[in-house]
ZATILUM-511218 format. One record per residue (C-alpha): x, y, z; residue number from 1. Coordinates in nm, 3 decimals. Last residue first. Layout:
<kemars>
<kemar X="X" Y="Y" Z="Z" nr="NUM"/>
...
</kemars>
This chain:
<kemars>
<kemar X="0.252" Y="-3.951" Z="1.970" nr="86"/>
<kemar X="0.126" Y="-4.128" Z="1.659" nr="85"/>
<kemar X="0.269" Y="-4.012" Z="1.331" nr="84"/>
<kemar X="0.117" Y="-4.222" Z="1.055" nr="83"/>
<kemar X="0.342" Y="-4.419" Z="0.820" nr="82"/>
<kemar X="0.234" Y="-4.765" Z="0.938" nr="81"/>
<kemar X="0.024" Y="-4.699" Z="1.253" nr="80"/>
<kemar X="-0.113" Y="-5.053" Z="1.293" nr="79"/>
<kemar X="-0.448" Y="-5.046" Z="1.474" nr="78"/>
<kemar X="-0.523" Y="-5.164" Z="1.828" nr="77"/>
<kemar X="-0.236" Y="-4.952" Z="1.965" nr="76"/>
<kemar X="-0.466" Y="-4.745" Z="2.189" nr="75"/>
<kemar X="-0.395" Y="-4.430" Z="1.985" nr="74"/>
<kemar X="-0.490" Y="-4.611" Z="1.663" nr="73"/>
<kemar X="-0.806" Y="-4.752" Z="1.818" nr="72"/>
<kemar X="-0.902" Y="-4.401" Z="1.938" nr="71"/>
<kemar X="-0.835" Y="-4.260" Z="1.589" nr="70"/>
<kemar X="-1.051" Y="-4.532" Z="1.428" nr="69"/>
<kemar X="-1.342" Y="-4.446" Z="1.661" nr="68"/>
<kemar X="-1.293" Y="-4.074" Z="1.593" nr="67"/>
<kemar X="-1.312" Y="-4.141" Z="1.219" nr="66"/>
<kemar X="-1.642" Y="-4.328" Z="1.262" nr="65"/>
<kemar X="-1.788" Y="-4.048" Z="1.476" nr="64"/>
<kemar X="-1.676" Y="-3.780" Z="1.230" nr="63"/>
<kemar X="-1.820" Y="-3.973" Z="0.934" nr="62"/>
<kemar X="-2.151" Y="-4.017" Z="1.119" nr="61"/>
<kemar X="-2.156" Y="-3.646" Z="1.205" nr="60"/>
<kemar X="-2.107" Y="-3.560" Z="0.837" nr="59"/>
<kemar X="-2.400" Y="-3.784" Z="0.740" nr="58"/>
<kemar X="-2.623" Y="-3.616" Z="0.999" nr="57"/>
<kemar X="-2.524" Y="-3.264" Z="0.890" nr="56"/>
<kemar X="-2.573" Y="-3.316" Z="0.516" nr="55"/>
<kemar X="-2.249" Y="-3.379" Z="0.330" nr="54"/>
<kemar X="-2.062" Y="-3.116" Z="0.131" nr="53"/>
<kemar X="-1.993" Y="-3.261" Z="-0.213" nr="52"/>
<kemar X="-1.643" Y="-3.358" Z="-0.325" nr="51"/>
<kemar X="-1.785" Y="-3.644" Z="-0.534" nr="50"/>
<kemar X="-1.867" Y="-3.817" Z="-0.203" nr="49"/>
<kemar X="-1.499" Y="-3.869" Z="-0.133" nr="48"/>
<kemar X="-1.223" Y="-3.613" Z="-0.106" nr="47"/>
<kemar X="-0.855" Y="-3.622" Z="-0.197" nr="46"/>
<kemar X="-0.575" Y="-3.443" Z="-0.015" nr="45"/>
<kemar X="-0.288" Y="-3.313" Z="-0.226" nr="44"/>
<kemar X="0.039" Y="-3.496" Z="-0.178" nr="43"/>
<kemar X="0.286" Y="-3.423" Z="0.104" nr="42"/>
<kemar X="0.596" Y="-3.213" Z="0.046" nr="41"/>
<kemar X="0.557" Y="-3.037" Z="0.384" nr="40"/>
<kemar X="0.432" Y="-2.724" Z="0.201" nr="39"/>
<kemar X="0.168" Y="-2.958" Z="0.047" nr="38"/>
<kemar X="-0.015" Y="-3.022" Z="0.373" nr="37"/>
<kemar X="-0.273" Y="-2.739" Z="0.339" nr="36"/>
<kemar X="-0.365" Y="-2.803" Z="-0.026" nr="35"/>
<kemar X="-0.690" Y="-3.004" Z="-0.031" nr="34"/>
<kemar X="-0.808" Y="-2.875" Z="0.308" nr="33"/>
<kemar X="-0.767" Y="-2.517" Z="0.184" nr="32"/>
<kemar X="-0.944" Y="-2.606" Z="-0.141" nr="31"/>
<kemar X="-1.241" Y="-2.750" Z="0.050" nr="30"/>
<kemar X="-1.262" Y="-2.441" Z="0.267" nr="29"/>
<kemar X="-1.256" Y="-2.210" Z="-0.037" nr="28"/>
<kemar X="-1.528" Y="-2.410" Z="-0.212" nr="27"/>
<kemar X="-1.744" Y="-2.403" Z="0.100" nr="26"/>
<kemar X="-1.698" Y="-2.025" Z="0.127" nr="25"/>
<kemar X="-1.777" Y="-1.975" Z="-0.243" nr="24"/>
<kemar X="-2.092" Y="-2.187" Z="-0.210" nr="23"/>
<kemar X="-2.196" Y="-1.982" Z="0.092" nr="22"/>
<kemar X="-2.156" Y="-1.658" Z="-0.105" nr="21"/>
<kemar X="-2.366" Y="-1.794" Z="-0.392" nr="20"/>
<kemar X="-2.637" Y="-1.889" Z="-0.142" nr="19"/>
<kemar X="-2.636" Y="-1.537" Z="0.004" nr="18"/>
<kemar X="-2.642" Y="-1.382" Z="-0.344" nr="17"/>
<kemar X="-2.943" Y="-1.597" Z="-0.429" nr="16"/>
<kemar X="-3.113" Y="-1.491" Z="-0.105" nr="15"/>
<kemar X="-3.085" Y="-1.134" Z="-0.226" nr="14"/>
<kemar X="-2.921" Y="-0.802" Z="-0.140" nr="13"/>
<kemar X="-2.663" Y="-0.922" Z="0.112" nr="12"/>
<kemar X="-2.566" Y="-0.647" Z="0.355" nr="11"/>
<kemar X="-2.294" Y="-0.765" Z="0.591" nr="10"/>
<kemar X="-2.280" Y="-0.665" Z="0.954" nr="9"/>
<kemar X="-1.981" Y="-0.650" Z="1.185" nr="8"/>
<kemar X="-1.951" Y="-0.644" Z="1.561" nr="7"/>
<kemar X="-2.004" Y="-1.015" Z="1.609" nr="6"/>
<kemar X="-2.146" Y="-1.163" Z="1.291" nr="5"/>
<kemar X="-2.465" Y="-0.995" Z="1.176" nr="4"/>
<kemar X="-2.623" Y="-1.080" Z="0.842" nr="3"/>
<kemar X="-2.848" Y="-0.825" Z="0.675" nr="2"/>
<kemar X="-3.095" Y="-0.931" Z="0.407" nr="1"/>
</kemars>
């Protein structure tokens, strides 16, 4: 199997290798999101859903719900507490 991304191509010998590669990418992304705020002395992020990647539709529902809360926060309908709102 050959995967093209822009000007580069990657040869992946089997579908199993491809799936293993995707799992490593998802793991790396999750770890980045877990740690990215720690240089500012903030705690590690925690994840729900047993840290599993959600199916597309479920992820879109979470994004929509979060966006709704963000809009309420920006509009002053929700108490900011320790959040930075500018």
